[in-house]
FILUM-806408 format. One record per residue (C-alpha): residue in three letters; z, x, y. Coordinates in steps of 0.25 Angstrom, whole numbers, plus 5000, padded with zeros to 4 digits. Last residue first. Layout:
N
aa  pz  px  py
ala  Z  X  Y
...
END
This chain:
615
aa  pz  px  py
asp  4977  5076  4833
lys  4973  5065  4843
leu  4977  5068  4857
phe  4988  5058  4865
leu  4988  5045  4871
arg  5002  5039  4875
glu  4997  5036  4891
thr  4985  5030  4886
met  4989  5015  4887
ala  4978  5009  4893
gly  4981  4998  4900
asn  4995  4993  4898
lys  4994  4976  4898
asn  4979  4976  4896
asp  4981  4983  4885
phe  4977  4996  4878
tyr  4986  5004  4868
phe  4985  5019  4865
asn  4997  5026  4859
ser  4992  5030  4846
phe  4977  5031  4851
asn  4976  5045  4849
trp  4968  5052  4859
arg  4953  5058  4856
asn  4948  5046  4853
ser  4945  5044  4868
ile  4949  5031  4873
ala  4941  5019  4880
val  4947  5007  4887
phe  4944  4993  4887
ser  4950  4981  4897
arg  4947  4966  4896
pro  4944  4961  4912
arg  4952  4951  4916
val  4943  4943  4926
leu  4944  4940  4943
tyr  4955  4935  4947
ile  4956  4930  4960
val  4965  4934  4970
pro  4972  4925  4984
cys  4967  4914  4974
gln  4976  4902  4979
glu  4977  4894  4966
leu  4976  4906  4958
leu  4989  4909  4965
ile  4997  4896  4966
gln  4996  4895  4951
gln  5001  4910  4947
tyr  5013  4907  4957
glu  5014  4894  4952
asp  5015  4900  4938
trp  5024  4911  4942
met  5036  4900  4947
val  5036  4891  4936
lys  5036  4904  4926
ala  5049  4911  4934
lys  5058  4898  4931
asp  5052  4901  4916
his  5055  4914  4916
asp  5069  4912  4922
ile  5070  4928  4929
thr  5067  4919  4942
tyr  5065  4932  4954
ser  5050  4936  4952
ala  5047  4920  4950
glu  5055  4917  4965
asn  5047  4929  4972
tyr  5034  4926  4967
leu  5035  4911  4968
tyr  5040  4912  4983
asp  5029  4923  4988
ile  5018  4913  4980
arg  5023  4902  4987
ala  5022  4909  5000
glu  5007  4914  4998
trp  5003  4899  4995
asp  5009  4895  5008
thr  4999  4905  5015
ala  5003  4917  5023
pro  5015  4922  5017
glu  5023  4929  5027
lys  5023  4943  5031
gln  5011  4944  5022
leu  5009  4958  5018
pro  4996  4956  5012
tyr  4985  4946  5012
trp  4976  4944  5003
leu  4978  4955  4993
his  4995  4954  4994
leu  4995  4968  4992
asn  5006  4971  5003
gly  5014  4960  4997
asp  5019  4950  5007
ser  5013  4937  5000
pro  5019  4939  4989
trp  5008  4944  4977
val  5002  4957  4979
asn  5013  4967  4983
ser  5024  4959  4972
gly  5012  4963  4961
gln  5019  4959  4950
thr  5028  4949  4949
pro  5023  4941  4938
phe  5022  4954  4929
phe  5007  4957  4924
asn  5001  4953  4935
ser  4989  4961  4934
gly  4982  4973  4943
leu  4981  4973  4956
gly  4963  4972  4956
ile  4955  4971  4966
ile  4941  4963  4971
ile  4942  4961  4985
ser  4940  4950  4996
gln  4940  4952  5012
trp  4945  4967  5014
asp  4951  4972  5027
tyr  4964  4972  5023
ser  4967  4985  5030
ala  4978  4989  5022
thr  4983  4984  5010
leu  4969  4979  5005
gln  4961  4986  5012
glu  4968  4999  5008
val  4967  4994  4994
leu  4952  4992  4993
lys  4949  5006  5002
gln  4957  5012  4990
phe  4948  5005  4982
asp  4935  5010  4990
thr  4926  4999  4992
gln  4913  4992  4984
arg  4911  4976  4996
val  4905  4966  4988
asn  4900  4956  5001
val  4904  4941  4993
lys  4895  4930  5000
ile  4898  4915  4996
gly  4884  4907  4994
val  4889  4900  4982
ser  4881  4912  4974
lys  4885  4921  4982
cys  4899  4920  4977
glu  4896  4921  4963
asp  4887  4934  4964
tyr  4895  4940  4975
ile  4906  4938  4965
ile  4899  4944  4953
gln  4898  4955  4962
ala  4911  4958  4964
met  4913  4957  4949
asp  4903  4968  4946
ser  4908  4976  4957
thr  4922  4976  4952
val  4916  4981  4939
pro  4909  4992  4945
ser  4922  4996  4950
thr  4924  5009  4960
val  4919  5003  4975
ala  4932  4992  4973
ile  4930  4979  4977
ala  4929  4972  4992
leu  4922  4958  4992
asp  4917  4956  5006
phe  4916  4941  5011
glu  4905  4930  5016
val  4906  4915  5017
pro  4895  4911  5027
asp  4901  4908  5042
asn  4899  4893  5045
asn  4912  4890  5050
trp  4917  4882  5039
asp  4912  4893  5028
arg  4899  4896  5023
met  4892  4899  5009
val  4878  4901  5010
gly  4870  4894  5001
asp  4859  4892  5010
lys  4861  4879  5016
asp  4875  4881  5017
gln  4887  4882  5008
thr  4901  4877  5012
ile  4913  4884  5013
gly  4923  4872  5022
ile  4937  4875  5014
ser  4933  4864  5002
asn  4918  4869  5002
leu  4924  4882  4997
leu  4930  4875  4985
ser  4920  4868  4982
val  4909  4879  4980
ala  4920  4887  4974
his  4921  4874  4963
glu  4907  4874  4963
lys  4906  4888  4959
asp  4916  4888  4947
phe  4923  4900  4943
lys  4938  4900  4942
tyr  4948  4892  4952
lys  4959  4888  4943
leu  4964  4901  4941
glu  4976  4901  4929
ile  4989  4894  4926
asp  4990  4889  4911
lys  4989  4902  4906
asn  5002  4905  4913
tyr  5007  4920  4916
tyr  5022  4924  4919
pro  5026  4933  4908
asn  5013  4941  4914
ala  5004  4946  4900
asp  4993  4935  4905
pro  4992  4937  4918
phe  4995  4931  4931
phe  4984  4927  4937
asp  4976  4918  4927
tyr  4963  4917  4929
lys  4958  4928  4925
pro  4945  4928  4919
ala  4943  4938  4904
ala  4936  4951  4903
leu  4926  4956  4893
gly  4914  4948  4895
arg  4906  4958  4899
tyr  4915  4963  4909
thr  4906  4963  4922
gln  4896  4951  4919
asn  4904  4943  4907
ile  4918  4944  4914
ile  4913  4943  4928
arg  4903  4931  4925
asp  4914  4923  4918
arg  4923  4929  4932
asn  4915  4921  4941
leu  4923  4921  4954
leu  4916  4910  4963
cys  4928  4899  4959
ser  4937  4912  4964
met  4930  4912  4976
ala  4931  4897  4977
gln  4948  4898  4975
arg  4947  4910  4987
phe  4939  4901  4994
glu  4949  4887  4992
lys  4962  4895  4995
lys  4957  4897  5010
thr  4960  4911  5016
phe  4948  4918  5011
trp  4940  4910  5019
lys  4946  4912  5033
tyr  4949  4926  5029
tyr  4933  4928  5027
lys  4926  4924  5040
glu  4936  4936  5046
asn  4946  4933  5059
lys  4958  4932  5048
asn  4956  4946  5044
lys  4970  4951  5047
pro  4974  4938  5041
asn  4973  4942  5028
gln  4965  4934  5017
asn  4957  4943  5009
phe  4953  4939  4999
ser  4955  4943  4982
trp  4949  4945  4971
leu  4955  4950  4959
met  4954  4961  4948
ala  4960  4956  4934
ser  4974  4959  4928
leu  4980  4958  4914
ser  4966  4966  4908
gly  4960  4958  4897
asp  4962  4963  4883
ala  4961  4978  4880
asn  4951  4986  4873
phe  4951  5000  4867
val  4939  5008  4867
thr  4940  5021  4856
tyr  4936  5033  4859
asn  4925  5044  4854
asn  4923  5041  4840
glu  4912  5030  4843
gln  4916  5023  4855
gly  4901  5021  4861
asn  4901  5006  4860
ile  4913  5003  4867
val  4911  5010  4878
asp  4896  5007  4878
ser  4902  4994  4878
leu  4909  4993  4889
asn  4901  5000  4899
glu  4896  4988  4910
pro  4912  4982  4906
gln  4919  4994  4910
pro  4924  5004  4902
ser  4938  5011  4902
tyr  4938  5029  4898
thr  4946  5036  4893
glu  4948  5051  4888
leu  4937  5056  4896
lys  4929  5068  4896
gly  4922  5062  4881
gln  4908  5062  4887
lys  4909  5047  4888
phe  4921  5046  4894
leu  4915  5055  4905
leu  4904  5045  4905
tyr  4913  5034  4907
ser  4921  5039  4919
thr  4906  5042  4926
asn  4902  5029  4924
his  4916  5023  4929
asp  4911  5032  4944
ser  4925  5035  4948
val  4927  5048  4942
ile  4941  5058  4946
gln  4943  5063  4931
tyr  4956  5060  4929
val  4962  5072  4919
thr  4977  5071  4910
gln  4984  5082  4905
gln  4990  5084  4894
pro  4990  5071  4888
tyr  5003  5067  4879
pro  5008  5056  4891
ile  5020  5056  4889
ser  5029  5066  4888
asn  5032  5073  4875
gly  5046  5073  4868
lys  5043  5069  4854
ser  5047  5055  4856
asp  5037  5054  4866
lys  5041  5056  4880
asn  5044  5050  4895
trp  5050  5059  4906
tyr  5039  5066  4910
lys  5042  5081  4909
asp  5029  5085  4900
asn  5020  5078  4914
arg  5007  5079  4909
thr  4994  5085  4918
phe  4987  5079  4926
val  4974  5080  4932
leu  4964  5074  4942
arg  4951  5074  4943
gln  4937  5077  4951
ser  4935  5068  4965
pro  4947  5076  4971
ser  4953  5088  4961
tyr  4967  5083  4956
glu  4977  5092  4947
thr  4990  5093  4943
ile  4994  5076  4944
tyr  5006  5079  4933
tyr  5007  5066  4922
his  5017  5057  4916
gly  5025  5053  4927
met  5038  5059  4935
ser  5027  5070  4942
pro  5028  5078  4954
ile  5015  5079  4964
thr  5013  5093  4966
lys  5004  5096  4955
pro  4995  5086  4962
asp  4994  5097  4975
ile  4992  5089  4987
asn  4978  5082  4992
val  4978  5070  4984
ser  4992  5065  4994
phe  5005  5069  4989
leu  5016  5065  5001
asn  5009  5060  5012
lys  5013  5045  5013
val  5027  5050  5011
gly  5026  5057  5023
glu  5019  5045  5029
thr  5030  5038  5028
gly  5042  5048  5033
asn  5037  5065  5036
lys  5047  5072  5030
glu  5059  5062  5025
phe  5047  5054  5021
ala  5041  5067  5013
glu  5052  5069  5006
lys  5055  5057  5002
tyr  5042  5057  4996
leu  5045  5071  4989
trp  5059  5064  4986
cys  5052  5052  4979
pro  5045  5059  4969
tyr  5041  5045  4964
phe  5042  5033  4957
thr  5035  5019  4950
met  5042  5006  4950
asn  5049  4996  4943
ser  5058  4988  4951
ser  5049  4977  4952
leu  5047  4977  4937
ile  5061  4980  4933
pro  5065  4968  4942
asp  5058  4957  4933
ala  5063  4944  4937
val  5072  4947  4948
ile  5087  4942  4952
arg  5090  4946  4967
pro  5094  4958  4976
tyr  5086  4966  4964
val  5093  4981  4963
phe  5084  4993  4959
asp  5094  5004  4952
phe  5092  5019  4951
his  5099  5028  4942
lys  5095  5043  4938
asp  5099  5049  4952
asp  5108  5039  4955
ile  5111  5024  4958
lys  5098  5025  4968
val  5098  5009  4971
ala  5082  5002  4975
lys  5086  4990  4981
ile  5076  4978  4979
arg  5074  4972  4993
glu  5077  4959  4998
glu  5067  4946  5005
arg  5074  4936  5010
gly  5069  4923  5005
asp  5082  4917  5002
pro  5081  4918  4987
met  5077  4933  4987
ile  5066  4939  4990
val  5065  4953  4983
phe  5059  4967  4989
gln  5054  4980  4981
ser  5043  4973  4976
asn  5037  4971  4990
tyr  5036  4988  4992
ser  5030  4992  4979
ser  5015  4992  4985
ser  5021  5001  4994
gln  5016  4997  5009
tyr  5023  5011  5016
asp  5028  5007  5027
pro  5035  4995  5019
asn  5044  5006  5013
gly  5052  5002  5000
ala  5041  5007  4993
val  5044  5020  5000
asn  5057  5022  5005
asp  5065  5014  4994
tyr  5058  5014  4983
trp  5054  5027  4985
trp  5070  5031  4985
val  5074  5023  4976
ile  5064  5028  4965
asp  5064  5042  4968
asp  5077  5044  4970
ser  5085  5038  4957
thr  5078  5051  4951
val  5069  5057  4945
pro  5073  5071  4943
val  5064  5083  4947
thr  5058  5095  4938
glu  5053  5108  4940
glu  5046  5115  4928
lys  5034  5115  4936
gly  5019  5115  4932
phe  5017  5101  4937
trp  5030  5096  4941
ser  5040  5086  4938
trp  5048  5074  4942
val  5058  5071  4930
ala  5061  5057  4923
asn  5069  5063  4909
glu  5082  5057  4913
asn  5073  5042  4914
ile  5078  5036  4926
thr  5089  5026  4928
trp  5087  5011  4933
his  5096  4999  4936
val  5089  4987  4938
thr  5099  4977  4946
leu  5097  4962  4950
thr  5104  4954  4961
glu  5109  4939  4958
lys  5124  4942  4963
glu  5130  4934  4952
glu  5118  4938  4943
asp  5119  4952  4943
val  5105  4957  4934
glu  5106  4971  4930
ile  5095  4978  4925
glu  5094  4990  4917
phe  5084  5003  4918
ser  5076  5014  4912
cys  5068  5024  4921
ala  5058  5030  4921
arg  5050  5021  4909
ser  5061  5010  4904
lys  5053  4997  4900
trp  5051  4981  4902
lys  5048  4973  4894
arg  5037  4964  4891
ser  5036  4973  4876
phe  5021  4974  4876
ser  5021  4975  4890
asp  5030  4985  4893
tyr  5035  4986  4906
asp  5039  5002  4911
ala  5050  5006  4919
leu  5052  5015  4932
trp  5038  5019  4932
asp  5031  5035  4933
thr  5027  5045  4940
thr  5015  5057  4939
met  5006  5047  4934
glu  5008  5037  4945
ile  5002  5048  4953
ile  4988  5044  4947
ser  4989  5030  4946
asn  4994  5028  4961
ser  4982  5036  4965
thr  4970  5028  4958
gly  4976  5016  4960
asp  4977  5018  4976
arg  4988  5011  4985
glu  4999  5014  4977
ala  4997  5028  4979
ile  5000  5030  4993
leu  5013  5029  4989
his  5013  5038  4976
asn  5008  5049  4986
phe  4997  5055  4976
thr  4985  5052  4986
lys  4971  5045  4984
pro  4969  5049  4970
asp  4952  5051  4968
ser  4946  5040  4962
asp  4940  5033  4947
leu  4948  5040  4939
thr  4946  5046  4926
thr  4951  5050  4913
asn  4953  5063  4904
trp  4967  5066  4895
glu  4968  5079  4890
gly  4976  5084  4882
gly  4989  5087  4875
val  5003  5082  4872
arg  5005  5075  4859
gly  5008  5061  4852
asp  5021  5051  4849
val  5016  5037  4846
phe  5020  5028  4854
glu  5029  5013  4851
ser  5021  5002  4849
gly  5022  4989  4858
asp  5008  4984  4853
tyr  4998  4991  4867
pro  4988  4983  4865
lys  4977  4992  4857
ser  4963  4983  4854
val  4951  4995  4850
thr  4937  4991  4853
asn  4923  4988  4847
asn  4928  4972  4842
ile  4934  4972  4859
met  4918  4975  4863
glu  4912  4970  4851
asp  4918  4955  4858
ser  4913  4958  4872
ser  4901  4960  4865
leu  4893  4975  4864
asn  4881  4980  4875
ile  4875  4991  4865
lys  4872  4983  4852
ala  4868  4969  4858
glu  4861  4977  4869
ile  4853  4982  4857
glu  4853  4968  4850
asp  4849  4961  4863
leu  4837  4971  4865
thr  4832  4969  4851
met  4835  4977  4840
tyr  4826  4984  4830
pro  4830  4993  4819
ile  4828  5007  4822
lys  4823  5014  4810
lys  4829  5026  4807
cys  4826  5040  4815
ser  4841  5040  4818
ile  4849  5044  4832
gly  4839  5045  4842
thr  4832  5032  4836
leu  4844  5025  4840
leu  4845  5031  4852
phe  4830  5029  4857
ser  4834  5014  4853
leu  4847  5011  4860
ser  4839  5017  4872
ile  4827  5009  4872
tyr  4833  4997  4870
leu  4845  5000  4880
phe  4833  5004  4890
ala  4825  4990  4887
arg  4838  4982  4887
ile  4841  4989  4902
ser  4827  4985  4907
lys  4829  4973  4903
arg  4842  4968  4908
ser  4841  4973  4922
lys  4855  4966  4928
gln  4859  4962  4916
ile  4859  4975  4910
ile  4865  4981  4919
phe  4876  4972  4924
met  4879  4971  4908
END
């Protein structure tokens, strides 16, 4: 779409010649005359046509059918893993997605029934109203075992795997685990008290809460790891021993698994191979462990265009089209693959500004710490242009804080600072930022307003959105320098060096109001704009801390709603993060797979776990 807009005449001529050549090559019949607009319309489907020519199949609570074991699932990764270490992988999305295939969650949330259900463990909640405490009693699935590829040896999953990790790794602030903050609750008197993990026996353990909380399964649910190995590394070499275990240089077959797969091969910059774990506890009615494909092979491909080429050649099972090639993907379905669509995503990319006092001597710090400046940036964010230009109309503006699937979503609470250049300029003027005779925005010290915008280097969509931000800011005299950066470096800047200025990044959705305990409270290690605050830096952050805490412990929905409503209103008023748009999702799946167990929606994503080959 961008190419057509930038060089419309030459591209339209090329389309005309190419399509005419293609048609004459297919048939000797007379080709009816078509205008360039008609040709373009045939190639570039409208947004309605894109939806009508794809399949909608959201999960509806149906039981899964039994499949058959076999086949190879071929897909891609856009970068190499940085580690196979469960702790270090928390900081890298690719590494984390890989290592999670060898482990499992305690429980699972069924978005259709809106209820928690057992996964690797079953659970029972006990509330002691007299003592005002709550305990979650967990029982490990008796068939859950650690095993190794090619070996008959197994090691039962025990309470130690969960409790030792919870206490000694996730609970150790030196490791800066993302789950550290979620281990604490704030008592009514303001004291902070820890949720205790207690081993009962090898198959039973408890999470004991010092006060009653609204959703204890959410805050105690976790993945778990072969802790006897990490414990041995800790006893030999301390915290560094834990961090150094399972680097990418090891033979991945030495990593034990209790999840869906074993990691059986890793060739840097080439491919990563997983082999099905037939000892995985979750089985169908015929006794076959899930999933059904015998192997999953990831080719490491950083270029999205290469992934698309491989998919068209039949070398990949699935492909997630980008806005610029969506029409091509939908038009090319024929009998080779099927394209599914899902409603706008629950989450959205966000734009945030560094307010860390580590950078208080930088010019941008004095702008970013003023809410009027952040509100003005929101007013310069042209979401409609992003939707039409980047997503071809297949997205919606993100004006709310909680998504509509959140139990405390309130349709009447939405962002006031929508695209309005005049309002943006007025807000800037109110804090002493005005345009000079040349149209350049200058602050009260006569410094020109100029700052960096960091984005991930691998995302063309984010690059398009950043360019739109650049254009709109430039139109009022603000210079935005777009900096494409390696994603891992972005993570390091956010969590360690804090030397970024502004950033576009995604953090996932607030499916539950208490998700993001390491982001929204001021002491969180991913409180983007100023993490790990010893005391709230502002009055509004102190209020957010209070509301987040109190609402988390309020079981009465109506009472909690009052607090969550105020919480959302403050965040949308202060604009510490500015959400962009919610794109619709599309995924293409090879027709060689049976789609009986496949579902695709904005809550669960593409549910490929139970796909199996057609007969």
